[in-house]
N, C-alpha and C positions, 0 to 999 in steps of 0.2 A: 386038870388044863387046856389038854390035847380040843372038849366041843368047845373049849370061850376059842383056842384058833382058828378054831374048820369053823365056828360060827362065823365071823368076821374076815374068813373069807384069808389063811392067814396062814403061811405053811415054815415051820419052824426049821424043819432044815436050811430051810435062805435063809431065814433070820439069825441061829448063827451062824452060816456060814458070812453073810455081815454081820454085822456085831465085829465074828474075830474080822474080816478086811475091818470097818472102825476103828478098834482098839489096836493091829497091824499096822492103818495109815497114820493114826493118833499120834502110836510108837514111833513111825520114820518121821513125821515133823515134826515129833517135838526134836527129837536125834537128828535130825540134819536141820532141818525147818526154820524153827523158834526161837532153837540158840540161836542160827546162824541174821535173825528178824530182828530177838530181842535185842545180843549185842546188837544190831546196827542201830535199833534204838534205842537203845542203853549211849556208842559214841556220840551219837549225836546230841539226846539231852544234853550231854556232858557238854561241846562243842556249845549249845546255846545256854547253857551254861559261862561257861566258860567268857565269850563271845557277852555279856549278861557283865558278870567280871568286866573281863573288857572294856566294856561299854560305861559300867561306873566310874572303875579309874583314869575314863582319860573324859568322862564327866569332870573326873576333882583335879586332874590334870587344867585341864582347861582353866578351873573356878578359880586355878594359882596362878595361870600365865596371865589370866585377868589382876588376881589381885599384885599380884607380881608389877605386870605396866601399868596399873592403876598407881600404885607408890612409889614408879621411874618415872610418869607425867608428873605426881605431886612434888615429887624431891626437882623434874626440871622445872618447874613455877615455882617452885620456891627460886632454886638457883639464878630463871632469866631477875624476879623481883629482886633478887641478891645486886645479882649483875646495873641491875636500871636501877637502881638507889646508890652503886658504888661511882654515880655512872651521872648520877647529878651530885654526889657531893662531890665526885674531883670537878666538875661543870662552875656547883657556888663556890668550890674552892676555886676555881682558878678564875670563872664573876671576881670572889671579889681582893685577891692578887695582881688582877689586870688594874682595877680599880685605885686600888695602893697607888699602883703602882704609876697611873691614870693622874692621882692628888699630885703623889712624890714631885712627878712633872710638873703639874702647873708651878706648885710652890717653887719650883727652884726658877722656870721661865717669870716668874714671877717678879722672889725677891732679885734675878735679874734688871729684869725692868727694873721693878728701882732702884740695885742699883745706879743702875745705867744713865732713870732719871736724878741720883742726887746727880754723878759725873757732869752730867750734861746739867745742873744745875750749877754748881762749883766753875763750871767754866766758865755760863749767861754770869753768871755776878763774879766771877773773875773779871771777866770783859769789860763789865760795865764799871768796875773801878778802878780801870783801868783809864777808860774813859772820863769819867769824871773828875778818873786826878790829871789825863790831859785838859780837859775844858777846866777845873781851878786855874792848874797852870796860866792857862791860857787867858782867865778869870784875874790872876795874880797879878797877869805883868800890868794887865791891861790897868789896876787898879795903881797897879807901882812907878806906872808910865818909865820901866826904863828894864828891860831881861837882868831876866838874875841866872847867876853861873848857876854851874852842873849841882853843886853842891850842897846849894842851899833850895835847889827845887826840890831835888832828893828830900832832905828837913819835912819842907815844907808836904812836902807828898805823904812823908811816910806820918807825919803827927794827923793832917785832915784822915788819915785811910782807919786810924789807928779814934779817931774820932766819930766815923761813921758804920763800922767796922761795932761798938754792939747796940748803935742802932739800930744795924741792920739783921743784925738776930735774930731781935727783936718781934722783926719783921714776918719771917722767915716761919 
């Protein structure tokens, strides 16, 4: 074997020394360097894993918040629609009430106008009767050619009115 090493120009003493140095360096690196590096790498791996888990949790939270926001928006839309429906119903009720009051007032005004017309008609008929009675008395006085006394005039007027009233009632 010595010839093998000599053929390639390898010094066995230096090779052994280098192997010992390498093993010593490997031991020292393993003892002081690799453990720390591996610990840092493990810690970094844990941080990355925790960051991924946190990102996933944040994504779930965002989805949950989005779902809650959409549910709240849907609820707000439903409330708004309900409020619009209530406002429309109140407007319809108010319109119906106002129309009913207007009809009632119109009927009252119409009834009052009919009453006033009937009263005016009665006054006009009474005035016409008075004028007809005066004319009848005047005509009767001319026919009789003398003046009648007050009780006689009243009696004739009453008789005339009772005869005229049924005819006037059948015309109206």
